[in-house]
C-alpha positions as CSV (number, residue, x, y, z in Angstrom):
1,X,129.7,61.6,89.5
2,X,131.6,62.8,86.5
3,X,128.8,65.1,85.7
4,X,128.9,66.6,89.1
5,X,132.5,67.0,89.1
6,X,132.3,69.0,85.7
7,X,129.7,71.3,87.1
8,X,131.7,71.7,90.4
9,X,134.9,72.6,88.3
10,X,132.9,75.1,86.3
11,X,131.4,76.8,89.2
12,X,134.6,77.0,91.1
13,X,136.4,78.9,88.2
14,X,137.8,82.1,89.8
15,X,136.3,84.3,87.0
16,X,132.8,83.2,88.1
17,X,133.6,83.5,91.7
18,X,134.9,87.0,91.2
19,X,131.5,88.0,90.0
20,X,130.0,87.1,93.4
21,X,132.5,88.9,95.6
22,X,130.2,91.7,96.5
23,X,127.6,89.1,97.8
24,X,125.1,90.5,95.4
25,X,124.4,87.4,93.5
26,X,120.6,88.2,93.3
27,X,119.0,91.3,91.6
28,X,116.2,92.0,94.1
29,X,114.4,94.1,91.4
30,X,114.0,90.7,89.6
31,X,112.8,88.6,92.6
32,X,109.2,87.6,92.8
33,X,109.8,87.0,96.5
34,X,111.0,90.6,97.0
35,X,107.9,91.9,95.1
36,X,105.6,90.0,97.4
37,X,107.3,91.2,100.6
38,X,107.0,94.8,99.3
39,X,103.2,94.4,99.1
40,X,102.7,92.2,102.1
41,X,105.1,93.4,104.8
42,X,106.2,91.0,107.6
43,X,105.5,93.7,110.1
44,X,101.8,94.1,109.4
45,X,100.9,90.5,110.3
46,X,98.6,90.0,107.4
47,X,96.1,87.2,107.4
48,X,95.7,84.3,104.8
49,X,93.3,86.4,102.6
50,X,95.6,89.5,102.5
51,X,98.7,87.1,101.7
52,X,96.6,85.5,99.0
53,X,95.8,88.8,97.4
54,X,99.5,90.0,97.8
55,X,100.7,86.7,96.0
56,X,98.2,87.5,93.0
57,X,99.3,91.2,92.9
58,X,102.9,90.4,93.1
59,X,102.7,87.7,90.4
60,X,101.0,90.2,88.1
61,X,103.5,92.9,88.8
62,X,106.5,90.6,88.5
63,X,105.3,89.2,85.2
64,X,103.5,92.3,83.6
65,X,105.0,95.2,85.5
66,X,102.6,97.9,86.7
67,X,100.9,97.7,83.3
68,X,99.8,94.3,84.2
69,X,97.5,95.7,86.7
70,X,95.8,97.9,84.2
71,X,95.3,94.8,82.0
72,X,93.3,93.2,84.7
73,X,91.4,96.3,84.9
74,X,90.5,96.2,81.3
75,X,89.3,92.6,81.7
76,X,87.0,93.8,84.4
77,X,85.7,96.5,82.1
78,X,86.9,99.3,84.4
79,X,87.6,102.7,82.9
80,X,91.3,103.6,82.7
81,X,92.4,107.1,82.3
82,X,95.4,108.4,80.3
83,X,97.0,109.4,83.5
84,X,97.0,106.0,84.9
85,X,98.4,104.6,81.7
86,X,101.2,107.2,81.7
87,X,102.0,106.9,85.3
88,X,102.1,103.1,85.1
89,X,104.2,103.1,82.2
90,X,106.7,105.6,83.7
91,X,107.0,103.6,86.8
92,X,107.8,100.5,84.8
93,X,110.4,102.4,82.8
94,X,112.0,103.7,86.1
95,X,111.9,100.2,87.5
96,X,113.6,98.7,84.5
97,X,116.3,101.5,84.4
98,X,117.0,101.1,88.1
99,X,117.3,97.3,87.8
100,X,119.8,97.5,84.9
101,X,121.8,100.2,86.9
102,X,121.8,97.9,90.0
103,X,122.8,94.9,88.0
104,X,125.8,96.7,86.3
105,X,127.0,98.0,89.8
106,X,126.8,94.5,91.4
107,X,128.7,92.6,88.7
108,X,132.4,92.6,88.0
109,X,133.1,92.1,84.4
């Protein structure tokens, strides 16, 4: 009980609670669930196979960014152009910058 009380007191600190005032406690750019639903929308009514592929793709994209997809293509011995490398790299850089910007906007420090 003492351990729970210590954690409760820490989490109920006003400084920590002020950081959550905007109700933006999760950076959606860093959420695997968010990536999955970008690929496999709820509206499309996808079946099991599509959902499974979307889960694999979102895992690769979440852990390795867009360049993760190119790594899979390399393993499959597919030809990857310089344009593909550049566009995927730029997309990853934009995603990281946008995530950093949103994280700064949604926190109070």
